[in-house]
RONUTOR-161734 format. One record per residue (C-alpha): residue in three letters; x, y, z. Coordinates in pm, whole numbers. Layout:
<atoms>
<ALA; <X; Y; Z>>
...
</atoms>
This chain:
<atoms>
<UNK; <6035; 12675; -12684>>
<UNK; <5933; 12761; -12331>>
<UNK; <6173; 12751; -12061>>
<UNK; <6140; 12567; -11766>>
<UNK; <6098; 12694; -11397>>
<UNK; <6252; 12467; -11129>>
<UNK; <6101; 12458; -10811>>
<UNK; <6373; 12531; -10501>>
<UNK; <6443; 12286; -10298>>
<UNK; <6209; 12228; -9985>>
<UNK; <6375; 12299; -9677>>
<UNK; <6230; 12204; -9309>>
<UNK; <6252; 12572; -9239>>
<UNK; <5973; 12610; -9553>>
<UNK; <5767; 12330; -9438>>
<UNK; <5794; 12466; -9067>>
<UNK; <5735; 12850; -9188>>
<UNK; <5414; 12782; -9417>>
<UNK; <5273; 12470; -9205>>
<UNK; <5268; 12242; -9442>>
<UNK; <5323; 11920; -9163>>
<UNK; <5012; 11683; -9155>>
<UNK; <4952; 11388; -8836>>
<UNK; <4823; 11058; -8915>>
<UNK; <4708; 10820; -8614>>
<UNK; <4843; 10451; -8574>>
<UNK; <4584; 10271; -8337>>
<UNK; <4749; 10081; -8002>>
<UNK; <4544; 9762; -7954>>
<UNK; <4429; 9694; -7584>>
<UNK; <4486; 9313; -7595>>
<UNK; <4310; 9223; -7285>>
<UNK; <3953; 9409; -7415>>
<UNK; <4018; 9365; -7779>>
<UNK; <3950; 9738; -7796>>
<UNK; <4156; 10016; -7932>>
<UNK; <4301; 10210; -7606>>
<UNK; <4438; 10501; -7849>>
<UNK; <4608; 10628; -8120>>
<UNK; <5010; 10761; -8175>>
<UNK; <4987; 11089; -8356>>
<UNK; <5314; 11060; -8605>>
<UNK; <5437; 11405; -8826>>
<UNK; <5426; 11398; -9208>>
<UNK; <5601; 11622; -9444>>
<UNK; <5417; 11686; -9764>>
<UNK; <5370; 11413; -10008>>
<UNK; <5590; 11316; -10274>>
<UNK; <5921; 11488; -10108>>
<UNK; <6213; 11402; -9983>>
<UNK; <6089; 11533; -9639>>
<UNK; <5740; 11297; -9614>>
<UNK; <5844; 11095; -9376>>
<UNK; <5879; 11174; -8999>>
<UNK; <6331; 11014; -9010>>
<UNK; <6334; 11274; -9296>>
<UNK; <6214; 11519; -9138>>
<UNK; <6408; 11501; -8812>>
<UNK; <6701; 11417; -8991>>
<UNK; <6711; 11739; -9141>>
<UNK; <6705; 11928; -8824>>
<UNK; <7008; 12176; -8823>>
<UNK; <6982; 12366; -8501>>
<UNK; <6812; 12289; -8124>>
<UNK; <6582; 12610; -8179>>
<UNK; <6463; 12416; -8514>>
<UNK; <6398; 12051; -8327>>
<UNK; <6181; 12202; -8051>>
<UNK; <5983; 12398; -8306>>
<UNK; <5927; 12073; -8518>>
<UNK; <5847; 11874; -8179>>
<UNK; <5605; 12092; -8048>>
<UNK; <5429; 12159; -8363>>
<UNK; <5421; 11799; -8445>>
<UNK; <5271; 11753; -8124>>
<UNK; <4997; 12018; -8154>>
<UNK; <4914; 11978; -8459>>
<UNK; <4837; 11612; -8390>>
<UNK; <4618; 11677; -8072>>
<UNK; <4392; 11881; -8229>>
<UNK; <4336; 11647; -8522>>
<UNK; <4271; 11437; -8285>>
<UNK; <4065; 11671; -8138>>
<UNK; <3843; 11794; -8507>>
<UNK; <3775; 11443; -8525>>
<UNK; <3599; 11336; -8217>>
<UNK; <3893; 11073; -8110>>
<UNK; <3792; 10874; -7801>>
<UNK; <4068; 10697; -7539>>
<UNK; <4484; 10779; -7523>>
<UNK; <4654; 11014; -7767>>
<UNK; <5059; 10949; -7754>>
<UNK; <5280; 11222; -7867>>
<UNK; <5598; 11221; -7925>>
<UNK; <5848; 11458; -7806>>
<UNK; <6214; 11364; -7713>>
<UNK; <6384; 11385; -7348>>
<UNK; <6563; 11672; -7461>>
<UNK; <6357; 11832; -7552>>
<UNK; <6107; 11853; -7314>>
<UNK; <6399; 11917; -7062>>
<UNK; <6471; 12217; -7277>>
<UNK; <6158; 12383; -7299>>
<UNK; <6112; 12334; -6888>>
<UNK; <6407; 12576; -6908>>
<UNK; <6366; 12808; -7166>>
<UNK; <5989; 12851; -7173>>
<UNK; <5870; 12757; -6827>>
<UNK; <5628; 12524; -6724>>
<UNK; <5313; 12695; -6725>>
<UNK; <5357; 12819; -7058>>
<UNK; <5406; 12468; -7167>>
<UNK; <5081; 12324; -7018>>
<UNK; <4924; 12610; -7193>>
<UNK; <5050; 12468; -7550>>
<UNK; <4866; 12149; -7453>>
<UNK; <4582; 12260; -7314>>
<UNK; <4502; 12538; -7550>>
<UNK; <4391; 12265; -7803>>
<UNK; <4087; 12179; -7604>>
<UNK; <4178; 11810; -7570>>
<UNK; <4198; 11690; -7173>>
<UNK; <4525; 11667; -7056>>
<UNK; <4442; 11307; -6901>>
<UNK; <4378; 11201; -7246>>
<UNK; <4762; 11276; -7337>>
<UNK; <5058; 11021; -7339>>
<UNK; <5376; 11176; -7373>>
<UNK; <5571; 10950; -7530>>
<UNK; <5926; 11032; -7479>>
<UNK; <6192; 10966; -7734>>
<UNK; <6569; 10963; -7809>>
<UNK; <6654; 10876; -7401>>
<UNK; <7022; 10896; -7484>>
<UNK; <7005; 11238; -7520>>
<UNK; <6897; 11319; -7147>>
<UNK; <7199; 11538; -6964>>
<UNK; <6974; 11667; -6717>>
<UNK; <6769; 11380; -6549>>
<UNK; <6626; 11598; -6261>>
<UNK; <6523; 11874; -6441>>
<UNK; <6347; 11605; -6648>>
<UNK; <6193; 11397; -6326>>
<UNK; <6001; 11774; -6238>>
<UNK; <5872; 11827; -6543>>
<UNK; <5746; 11476; -6596>>
<UNK; <5573; 11538; -6206>>
<UNK; <5417; 11861; -6310>>
<UNK; <5238; 11735; -6618>>
<UNK; <5122; 11373; -6398>>
<UNK; <4991; 11600; -6156>>
<UNK; <4757; 11760; -6436>>
<UNK; <4665; 11461; -6579>>
<UNK; <4915; 11379; -6852>>
<UNK; <5079; 11028; -6881>>
<UNK; <5424; 10925; -7005>>
<UNK; <5536; 10648; -7186>>
<UNK; <5864; 10536; -7291>>
<UNK; <5932; 10487; -7661>>
<UNK; <6109; 10192; -7823>>
<UNK; <6270; 10032; -7423>>
<UNK; <6542; 9763; -7586>>
<UNK; <6673; 9955; -7874>>
<UNK; <7021; 10036; -7772>>
<UNK; <6957; 10382; -7632>>
<UNK; <6736; 10277; -7368>>
<UNK; <6784; 10332; -6989>>
<UNK; <6676; 10098; -6727>>
<UNK; <6735; 10379; -6493>>
<UNK; <6539; 10650; -6677>>
<UNK; <6248; 10349; -6637>>
<UNK; <6320; 10366; -6250>>
<UNK; <6374; 10718; -6217>>
<UNK; <6077; 10880; -6422>>
<UNK; <5792; 10549; -6331>>
<UNK; <5625; 10606; -6667>>
<UNK; <5290; 10445; -6730>>
<UNK; <5367; 10273; -7050>>
<UNK; <5675; 10137; -7161>>
<UNK; <5677; 10017; -7560>>
<UNK; <5903; 9771; -7636>>
<UNK; <6126; 9796; -7938>>
<UNK; <6017; 9614; -8216>>
<UNK; <6346; 9435; -8281>>
<UNK; <6192; 9199; -8016>>
<UNK; <5888; 9131; -8145>>
<UNK; <6018; 9059; -8487>>
<UNK; <5980; 8698; -8540>>
<UNK; <5892; 8634; -8174>>
<UNK; <5739; 8292; -8315>>
<UNK; <6020; 8160; -8387>>
<UNK; <6326; 8315; -8153>>
<UNK; <6307; 8177; -7757>>
<UNK; <6535; 8408; -7654>>
<UNK; <6334; 8682; -7774>>
<UNK; <6053; 8517; -7573>>
<UNK; <6225; 8524; -7268>>
<UNK; <6328; 8890; -7316>>
<UNK; <5994; 8993; -7259>>
<UNK; <5906; 8753; -7000>>
<UNK; <6189; 8944; -6792>>
<UNK; <6038; 9262; -6905>>
<UNK; <5700; 9180; -6816>>
<UNK; <5877; 9083; -6444>>
<UNK; <6037; 9441; -6450>>
<UNK; <5718; 9602; -6542>>
<UNK; <5561; 9460; -6226>>
<UNK; <5770; 9554; -6010>>
<UNK; <5730; 9912; -6158>>
<UNK; <5320; 9892; -6205>>
<UNK; <5383; 9961; -6594>>
<UNK; <5171; 9840; -6924>>
<UNK; <5385; 9663; -7215>>
<UNK; <5355; 9745; -7549>>
<UNK; <5475; 9571; -7800>>
<UNK; <5601; 9731; -8092>>
<UNK; <5596; 9597; -8506>>
<UNK; <5355; 9351; -8475>>
<UNK; <5374; 9265; -8824>>
<UNK; <5255; 8885; -8837>>
<UNK; <4995; 8685; -8737>>
<UNK; <5189; 8478; -8558>>
<UNK; <5387; 8759; -8348>>
<UNK; <5014; 8881; -8242>>
<UNK; <4920; 8531; -8083>>
<UNK; <5235; 8512; -7893>>
<UNK; <5233; 8882; -7795>>
<UNK; <4813; 8788; -7687>>
<UNK; <4919; 8405; -7484>>
<UNK; <5229; 8604; -7255>>
<UNK; <4975; 8865; -7149>>
<UNK; <5119; 9183; -7243>>
<UNK; <4915; 9468; -7222>>
<UNK; <4886; 9680; -7558>>
<UNK; <5025; 9645; -7887>>
<UNK; <5095; 9859; -8172>>
<UNK; <5197; 9743; -8579>>
<UNK; <5123; 9714; -8973>>
<UNK; <4910; 9429; -8897>>
<UNK; <4708; 9599; -8648>>
<UNK; <4693; 9903; -8867>>
<UNK; <4920; 10165; -9044>>
<UNK; <4952; 10498; -8995>>
<UNK; <4647; 10712; -9155>>
<UNK; <4453; 11035; -9104>>
<UNK; <4137; 10889; -9008>>
<UNK; <4111; 10753; -8698>>
<UNK; <4085; 10304; -8719>>
<UNK; <3705; 10291; -8577>>
<UNK; <3780; 9954; -8444>>
<UNK; <4002; 9643; -8458>>
<UNK; <4053; 9516; -8816>>
<UNK; <3918; 9171; -8884>>
<UNK; <4212; 8968; -8872>>
<UNK; <4300; 9113; -8560>>
<UNK; <3973; 9054; -8426>>
<UNK; <3991; 8688; -8488>>
<UNK; <4336; 8628; -8358>>
<UNK; <4215; 8791; -8018>>
<UNK; <3853; 8615; -8012>>
<UNK; <4082; 8280; -8058>>
<UNK; <4270; 8330; -7718>>
<UNK; <4366; 7967; -7572>>
<UNK; <4356; 7937; -7186>>
<UNK; <4650; 8209; -7120>>
<UNK; <4949; 8086; -6901>>
<UNK; <5149; 8370; -6834>>
<UNK; <4906; 8663; -6730>>
<UNK; <4748; 8481; -6398>>
<UNK; <4956; 8625; -6112>>
<UNK; <4966; 8974; -6304>>
<UNK; <4550; 8984; -6282>>
<UNK; <4633; 8863; -5896>>
<UNK; <4839; 9130; -5864>>
<UNK; <4740; 9449; -6060>>
<UNK; <4557; 9353; -6409>>
<UNK; <4269; 9289; -6191>>
<UNK; <4301; 9695; -6020>>
<UNK; <4222; 9991; -6200>>
<UNK; <4056; 10328; -6129>>
<UNK; <3708; 10217; -6238>>
<UNK; <3682; 9972; -5951>>
<UNK; <3742; 10280; -5670>>
<UNK; <3418; 10450; -5912>>
<UNK; <3137; 10603; -5764>>
<UNK; <2842; 10690; -6014>>
<UNK; <2757; 11049; -5926>>
<UNK; <2584; 11346; -6063>>
<UNK; <2686; 11601; -6235>>
<UNK; <2714; 11981; -6311>>
<UNK; <2738; 12184; -6620>>
<UNK; <2917; 12532; -6629>>
<UNK; <2614; 12748; -6666>>
<UNK; <2443; 12546; -6362>>
<UNK; <2361; 12795; -6075>>
<UNK; <2503; 12740; -5726>>
<UNK; <2174; 12740; -5527>>
<UNK; <2064; 12454; -5767>>
<UNK; <2379; 12257; -5655>>
<UNK; <2256; 12341; -5315>>
<UNK; <1986; 12145; -5387>>
<UNK; <2138; 11842; -5593>>
<UNK; <2391; 11836; -5233>>
<UNK; <2072; 11817; -5034>>
<UNK; <1884; 11529; -5185>>
<UNK; <2283; 11308; -5214>>
<UNK; <2424; 11316; -4839>>
<UNK; <2631; 11095; -4948>>
<UNK; <2840; 11260; -5266>>
<UNK; <3132; 11423; -5120>>
<UNK; <3198; 11658; -5433>>
<UNK; <3038; 11755; -5794>>
<UNK; <3220; 11727; -6146>>
<UNK; <3158; 12019; -6349>>
<UNK; <3121; 11863; -6734>>
<UNK; <3083; 12049; -7049>>
<UNK; <2813; 11971; -7334>>
<UNK; <3098; 11705; -7463>>
<UNK; <3126; 11517; -7182>>
<UNK; <3502; 11700; -7065>>
<UNK; <3558; 11741; -6715>>
<UNK; <3623; 12118; -6669>>
<UNK; <3671; 12137; -6288>>
<UNK; <3522; 12020; -5941>>
<UNK; <3338; 12147; -5617>>
<UNK; <3427; 11993; -5298>>
<UNK; <3060; 11943; -5083>>
<UNK; <3205; 12073; -4762>>
<UNK; <3366; 12365; -4853>>
<UNK; <3111; 12436; -5117>>
<UNK; <2811; 12461; -4798>>
<UNK; <3051; 12598; -4582>>
<UNK; <3092; 12884; -4831>>
<UNK; <2711; 12911; -4913>>
<UNK; <2627; 12911; -4525>>
<UNK; <2798; 13267; -4473>>
<UNK; <2553; 13567; -4468>>
<UNK; <2401; 13683; -4739>>
<UNK; <2600; 13427; -5013>>
<UNK; <2292; 13256; -5085>>
<UNK; <2158; 13612; -5171>>
<UNK; <2547; 13722; -5375>>
<UNK; <2596; 13378; -5508>>
<UNK; <2280; 13177; -5530>>
<UNK; <2215; 13237; -5951>>
<UNK; <2550; 13258; -6037>>
<UNK; <2716; 12990; -6212>>
<UNK; <2936; 12702; -6008>>
<UNK; <3230; 12794; -6193>>
<UNK; <3269; 13031; -5944>>
<UNK; <3358; 12810; -5629>>
<UNK; <3534; 12506; -5904>>
<UNK; <3861; 12392; -5841>>
<UNK; <3937; 12381; -6245>>
<UNK; <4311; 12188; -6174>>
<UNK; <4152; 11844; -6023>>
<UNK; <4339; 11510; -6069>>
<UNK; <4151; 11331; -6363>>
<UNK; <4261; 10941; -6409>>
<UNK; <4149; 10737; -6654>>
<UNK; <3981; 10421; -6533>>
<UNK; <4246; 10190; -6658>>
<UNK; <4515; 10357; -6444>>
<UNK; <4667; 10143; -6206>>
<UNK; <4723; 10100; -5822>>
<UNK; <5079; 10233; -5887>>
<UNK; <4931; 10573; -6033>>
<UNK; <4623; 10575; -5790>>
<UNK; <4914; 10563; -5479>>
<UNK; <5111; 10873; -5647>>
<UNK; <4738; 11051; -5514>>
<UNK; <4830; 10987; -5191>>
<UNK; <5216; 11061; -5173>>
<UNK; <5205; 11387; -5357>>
<UNK; <5279; 11678; -5183>>
<UNK; <4907; 11813; -5216>>
<UNK; <4686; 11644; -4977>>
<UNK; <4385; 11815; -5092>>
<UNK; <4314; 11500; -5358>>
<UNK; <4207; 11303; -5059>>
<UNK; <3944; 11555; -4946>>
<UNK; <3827; 11633; -5289>>
<UNK; <3844; 11306; -5448>>
<UNK; <3919; 11282; -5795>>
<UNK; <3750; 11250; -6127>>
<UNK; <3760; 10894; -6318>>
<UNK; <3680; 10963; -6705>>
<UNK; <3669; 10713; -6957>>
<UNK; <3872; 10862; -7300>>
<UNK; <3898; 11197; -7128>>
<UNK; <3523; 11206; -7091>>
<UNK; <3322; 11206; -6805>>
<UNK; <3256; 10873; -6612>>
<UNK; <3215; 10911; -6220>>
<UNK; <3425; 11028; -5910>>
<UNK; <3656; 10840; -5630>>
<UNK; <3711; 10949; -5276>>
<UNK; <4047; 10941; -5087>>
<UNK; <3919; 10708; -4828>>
<UNK; <3872; 10399; -5079>>
<UNK; <4195; 10471; -5224>>
<UNK; <4380; 10436; -4898>>
<UNK; <4191; 10085; -4827>>
<UNK; <4214; 9939; -5203>>
<UNK; <4605; 10002; -5220>>
<UNK; <4628; 9878; -4883>>
<UNK; <4417; 9553; -5024>>
<UNK; <4591; 9508; -5275>>
<UNK; <4940; 9554; -5160>>
<UNK; <4865; 9262; -4903>>
<UNK; <4677; 9044; -5240>>
<UNK; <4963; 9084; -5425>>
<UNK; <5237; 8948; -5127>>
<UNK; <4995; 8662; -5075>>
<UNK; <4992; 8555; -5414>>
<UNK; <5386; 8622; -5543>>
<UNK; <5654; 8397; -5349>>
<UNK; <5889; 8628; -5289>>
<UNK; <6182; 8429; -5344>>
<UNK; <6130; 8317; -5723>>
<UNK; <5860; 8563; -5794>>
<UNK; <5655; 8222; -5976>>
<UNK; <5234; 8249; -5908>>
<UNK; <5175; 8086; -5542>>
<UNK; <4891; 7896; -5442>>
<UNK; <4627; 8069; -5524>>
<UNK; <4720; 8182; -5875>>
<UNK; <4785; 7777; -5895>>
<UNK; <4446; 7700; -5809>>
<UNK; <4292; 7990; -6014>>
<UNK; <4459; 7844; -6357>>
<UNK; <4352; 7500; -6252>>
<UNK; <4024; 7615; -6213>>
<UNK; <4010; 7800; -6574>>
<UNK; <4136; 7491; -6785>>
<UNK; <3902; 7299; -6575>>
<UNK; <3582; 7516; -6717>>
<UNK; <3727; 7477; -7053>>
<UNK; <3740; 7120; -7079>>
<UNK; <4123; 7124; -7164>>
<UNK; <4373; 6840; -7151>>
<UNK; <4629; 6887; -6918>>
<UNK; <4978; 6750; -6733>>
<UNK; <4967; 6836; -6310>>
<UNK; <5281; 6782; -6216>>
<UNK; <5431; 6807; -5861>>
<UNK; <5822; 6939; -5834>>
<UNK; <6008; 6788; -5527>>
<UNK; <6380; 6783; -5441>>
<UNK; <6519; 6493; -5246>>
<UNK; <6729; 6556; -4979>>
<UNK; <6729; 6929; -4965>>
<UNK; <6662; 6989; -4598>>
<UNK; <7004; 6824; -4475>>
<UNK; <7154; 7066; -4765>>
<UNK; <6996; 7390; -4675>>
<UNK; <7136; 7279; -4302>>
<UNK; <7479; 7207; -4401>>
<UNK; <7482; 7540; -4602>>
<UNK; <7296; 7753; -4463>>
<UNK; <6932; 7947; -4567>>
<UNK; <7126; 8134; -4824>>
<UNK; <7284; 7857; -5103>>
<UNK; <6944; 7697; -5005>>
<UNK; <6785; 7984; -5161>>
<UNK; <7013; 7967; -5429>>
<UNK; <6898; 7595; -5464>>
<UNK; <6516; 7674; -5497>>
<UNK; <6581; 7937; -5759>>
<UNK; <6804; 7658; -5977>>
<UNK; <6461; 7490; -5963>>
<UNK; <6250; 7713; -6064>>
<UNK; <6474; 7855; -6301>>
<UNK; <6512; 7517; -6502>>
<UNK; <6166; 7422; -6477>>
<UNK; <6075; 7766; -6652>>
<UNK; <6341; 7754; -6898>>
<UNK; <6182; 7409; -7008>>
<UNK; <5806; 7457; -7009>>
<UNK; <5646; 7693; -7319>>
<UNK; <5530; 7964; -7127>>
<UNK; <5237; 8031; -7383>>
<UNK; <5070; 7708; -7253>>
<UNK; <5239; 7598; -6981>>
<UNK; <5188; 7737; -6632>>
<UNK; <5476; 7728; -6410>>
<UNK; <5417; 7790; -5972>>
<UNK; <5578; 7740; -5673>>
<UNK; <5395; 7641; -5392>>
<UNK; <5679; 7701; -5116>>
<UNK; <5989; 7570; -4968>>
<UNK; <6113; 7340; -5251>>
<UNK; <5799; 7263; -5383>>
<UNK; <5655; 7340; -5735>>
<UNK; <5368; 7295; -5964>>
<UNK; <5353; 7283; -6362>>
<UNK; <5028; 7282; -6509>>
<UNK; <5141; 7167; -6911>>
<UNK; <4948; 7185; -7172>>
<UNK; <5257; 7096; -7380>>
<UNK; <5182; 6744; -7575>>
<UNK; <5517; 6656; -7486>>
<UNK; <5533; 6718; -7154>>
<UNK; <5687; 6419; -7051>>
<UNK; <6054; 6444; -7238>>
<UNK; <6027; 6839; -7094>>
<UNK; <5952; 6673; -6736>>
<UNK; <6309; 6451; -6819>>
<UNK; <6473; 6714; -6946>>
<UNK; <6434; 6928; -6637>>
<UNK; <6513; 6619; -6414>>
<UNK; <6859; 6586; -6599>>
<UNK; <6980; 6953; -6637>>
<UNK; <6902; 6987; -6291>>
<UNK; <7052; 6711; -6122>>
<UNK; <7345; 6828; -6364>>
<UNK; <7357; 7171; -6258>>
<UNK; <7300; 7081; -5887>>
<UNK; <7636; 6964; -5865>>
<UNK; <7756; 7340; -5864>>
<UNK; <7618; 7383; -5551>>
<UNK; <7843; 7119; -5313>>
<UNK; <8173; 7151; -5219>>
<UNK; <8445; 6918; -5314>>
<UNK; <8407; 6695; -5057>>
<UNK; <8051; 6660; -5081>>
<UNK; <8117; 6529; -5448>>
<UNK; <8392; 6325; -5400>>
<UNK; <8147; 6099; -5102>>
<UNK; <7802; 6157; -5322>>
<UNK; <7659; 6339; -5029>>
<UNK; <7697; 6520; -4707>>
<UNK; <7673; 6380; -4312>>
<UNK; <7325; 6578; -4160>>
<UNK; <7133; 6527; -3884>>
<UNK; <6810; 6329; -4008>>
<UNK; <6443; 6450; -3856>>
<UNK; <6541; 6325; -3568>>
<UNK; <6866; 6471; -3434>>
<UNK; <7055; 6138; -3566>>
<UNK; <7393; 6217; -3780>>
<UNK; <7326; 6018; -4071>>
<UNK; <7446; 6020; -4441>>
<UNK; <7235; 6188; -4684>>
<UNK; <7253; 6227; -5124>>
<UNK; <7328; 6481; -5347>>
<UNK; <6991; 6677; -5372>>
<UNK; <6821; 6560; -5680>>
<UNK; <6455; 6589; -5826>>
<UNK; <6156; 6443; -5810>>
<UNK; <5866; 6494; -6058>>
<UNK; <5449; 6309; -6049>>
<UNK; <5298; 6367; -6295>>
<UNK; <4875; 6309; -6361>>
<UNK; <4681; 6346; -6709>>
<UNK; <4370; 6539; -6659>>
<UNK; <4137; 6399; -6891>>
<UNK; <3811; 6666; -6933>>
<UNK; <3515; 6606; -6709>>
<UNK; <3729; 6435; -6455>>
<UNK; <3800; 6614; -6217>>
<UNK; <3564; 6948; -6156>>
<UNK; <3764; 7132; -5835>>
<UNK; <4099; 7252; -5847>>
<UNK; <4200; 7062; -5517>>
<UNK; <4102; 6756; -5671>>
<UNK; <4332; 6795; -5923>>
<UNK; <4632; 6963; -5671>>
<UNK; <4596; 6620; -5436>>
<UNK; <4662; 6410; -5739>>
<UNK; <4938; 6571; -5820>>
<UNK; <5063; 6512; -5425>>
<UNK; <4962; 6145; -5469>>
<UNK; <5169; 6148; -5784>>
<UNK; <5457; 6272; -5617>>
<UNK; <5455; 6074; -5301>>
<UNK; <5480; 5767; -5585>>
<UNK; <5767; 5915; -5745>>
<UNK; <5934; 5941; -5390>>
<UNK; <5851; 5563; -5328>>
<UNK; <5949; 5394; -5691>>
<UNK; <6298; 5630; -5629>>
<UNK; <6197; 5788; -5987>>
<UNK; <6303; 6085; -6160>>
<UNK; <6006; 6142; -6347>>
<UNK; <5640; 5896; -6249>>
<UNK; <5340; 5893; -6393>>
<UNK; <5040; 5835; -6200>>
<UNK; <4870; 5593; -6389>>
<UNK; <4452; 5659; -6433>>
<UNK; <4390; 5355; -6238>>
<UNK; <4517; 5494; -5954>>
<UNK; <4388; 5804; -5958>>
<UNK; <4222; 5979; -5589>>
<UNK; <3823; 5913; -5657>>
<UNK; <3755; 6327; -5740>>
</atoms>
């Protein structure tokens, strides 16, 4: 009987030395555009072995050097394979923050950039996903590494935010373009209110930092529906697509169906007003491009034919930008004696800036503002290249950027109430218009405090602001964020647009809870007397009861009103009637509605 030969146990070093790793790709879905935004590159070991998954591979790491080798090899394999597959969109590659810092300190930032650029994929298509945040010991060095790579076009994402190891300080320090929310908060979000509220809080933080969010771990249709209705930018998970050796060409049918059947979205309204509407694509100038073999005398002809063209991108046959040629510098040099004879027939790359700034068309205002505040101000004169999935789309100018940043900041300040961060008048009106256009049945409620001015005069603006924040918190906590829109008109006036069928119960709970909690804002003497002494509007001393909440409600049926201002007038009339009837909640009868 022949003897059996036992194969020696496979080690991590065997796998690294013998090229036994291979990447797989999981799609990241753009929930707004109903498309695939990019792919996360994940590493795998030999199939059928204990070291097949990424978790087992990294758990087998024995030294820092081995970790560096595994992470860098996983990243480069993913980028190379993505390039071979002619992938479009962003590619997320995982690197631990500690290894990124270690690599920069030991090897040098220039070599690290070469490792990425040698793969052939434009750096503007790469998103470095920082993992294992708790291992960071050199935050200053990490920020330096991030700044260097970001100026070369690389974007950054924080992975698994909220898993217990993540750092809000790190989010603030490096300002990642994307933050991935840990799957714990996504799992069963449709039946756990606290997880939904956590996502809302993270969305507020992301607005402050102008960061896009990815909801990880989507595994059911119900989870996707909630994430969709909240207005999260991107999502990832097995329901949307499993990791595979091939790139998913499009959304699966079930995902496409759910995104197509989206209701009138509620929570994204303010985000769309401030940053969601602004992207680099708005700054794009459609401009001709040159090829690497184009001669300088051909460029002269193009510039002369397009007097307003400030620069020209040099693009290869695949549409990948290689560099940028500044019109003024080029024409000035070309005007020198003998330059036409010496350089006219030479390739245009001789005058090309090979490291221009490249911006993806989806990038938001904060990423573009970074250009203005960078040390290298040549981007203001040269402009920048706008890409779509790493391929040339058009150009942008510094002048446009300065104007756009100013306009967006002014617009954002107008649309959000600075005290409560709730949508203001314009987003309220726009959401009413969307409900009317969709033919939705909804209830418009106008909420107002009783005897708030005497309270504000008695206790001061600081405690008055606390009272207003209390109103905002109570109203928001009793609304369904997937269906009900909460807006802050100003002062102590709020508007709620209910699509929830049980709006009346919610309103009664809002009045009851607020009236109870408002008692904590008064001192003992006022509570004992049941009110406070203060001056009325004519300056006369008067006694005012404790502050309470009044809500006037008006039900809006399809086709009755055509304009947002008519709905607002009807809600205001309902509020006045509620005040007159001294009711906590008053529902204006249909026969008393103002004529549209």
